[in-house]
N, C-alpha and C positions, 0 to 999 in steps of 0.2 A: 503350566498353563494358567492363564488369568481369567477370570471370569469377567462378566460383563459389569460387575459392580465395582465400587471404591472399595478396597479394603480398609483405609483410613475412616470411611464413614462411621461414626459411633451410632449412628441410627440403624445401620444395615445388619441386617441376621443372615448373611449369605453364607453357604458352605463354605467358601473360601477363606472366609474371615473366622470361622470357628475351627478350622482344620490347619490355618497356619501356626507355623512354630513361634514360642514365646518371643523370640529374638527378632522374628519379622515384624509380630504384631507390636511390639514395643517401640521398633523402628519407624514405624509408620507415624505421620503427624495428625492430629485430630482433625476432624472436618471444621473448618472456619468459614463462616459464610463471607462471601466477598462483594463488594460494591462493584458494578462495572465503572470503569472510567472513560468518559469520552473527551479525547483530546481538543484543546482549544488553542487556536493558533491568533496570537495577537495579530491585529492588522490583515488577516486573510478571512475572508466569508467563510461560515461555518460549513458552506456548501464543498468546501474543497475537502476539509478534515472529515467530513462524513464520505467522501468518495465520490460525490457528483460535483462536476465542473461545470461551471456556467464560463466559457472563455472570457466573455464580455466583463465579466466582474473581475478578472486576474489582471493584476498590473506587473510588468517585470521589475524585477529587483533593480535597486541603484546600480550595483555592481554584479556580476556574475553571469551576464550573458555570454554565450559563446556562438560561434558559427558552425554550423554542421552541413556536410554535403550527404544528400540522401543515397542510400546505396541501392534499395530497390523501390519499386512502386509499391504503395500501402493505400487500401481502400478504407476510409473512415467507417468504422462500425455504427457510430452514430455521430449527433451534432456536437459533442464535445471533444470529438477527434479530429484530427487535420488530415485532409488525405495528401499524399505525397507521391512526387514522381522521381524516378531515378535520375541521380546526377543535379538535381536542384540544389540551392543553397538556400538554407534558412537560419533564423536566429532561435537559439534553445535556452532554457533555463530551467531550473528546478524549483519547487517550491517547498517549504517545511511540512513535513506530514504527509508528503506525497509518495506512491509507490516508487521504489528506487528503478524499475525497469522502463518507467515513462517520464517523459519531459513535457515541458510546454513548449510548442514551436510557432512561430511567426513567421508569416510570409506576407509583406505588404500589411493590409490592414485585417487578414485572416488569422486566428488563432484557435490553437486546439491542442489536444494530449497527442503525442507522437511515441511509439515504441523506441526505445533507446537502442536495440538491435538492428534497427533498419538505418543508424546514423553511422557517419565518421566525424566525430567530433573534432573540431579544428581549434587553434588557439583563438 
């Protein structure tokens, strides 16, 4: 059983750390403070890297766009998503740092995130 504290934390006085066999205690790494890293993507607004998408700020890549057929109707959850109708054709592309389960979809002048599972990607 593991307790709710980290065994490798040198400041911890948990019972699990005190009763651990020496080989386990020696194998654990000392606690090292970490600095949070926020990814920055050159040429892409920070709103995309932070998970907030403003579709009007996103430009399609010079290459890498694909056509996709929509498999199922999809109702957009918010203004960053694109509502879809089954059997329609849209253009899709990915952005660096974006969740791999989503793509940017375009239909005419409308643009937004679309779930990959609702699409059949074409060449």
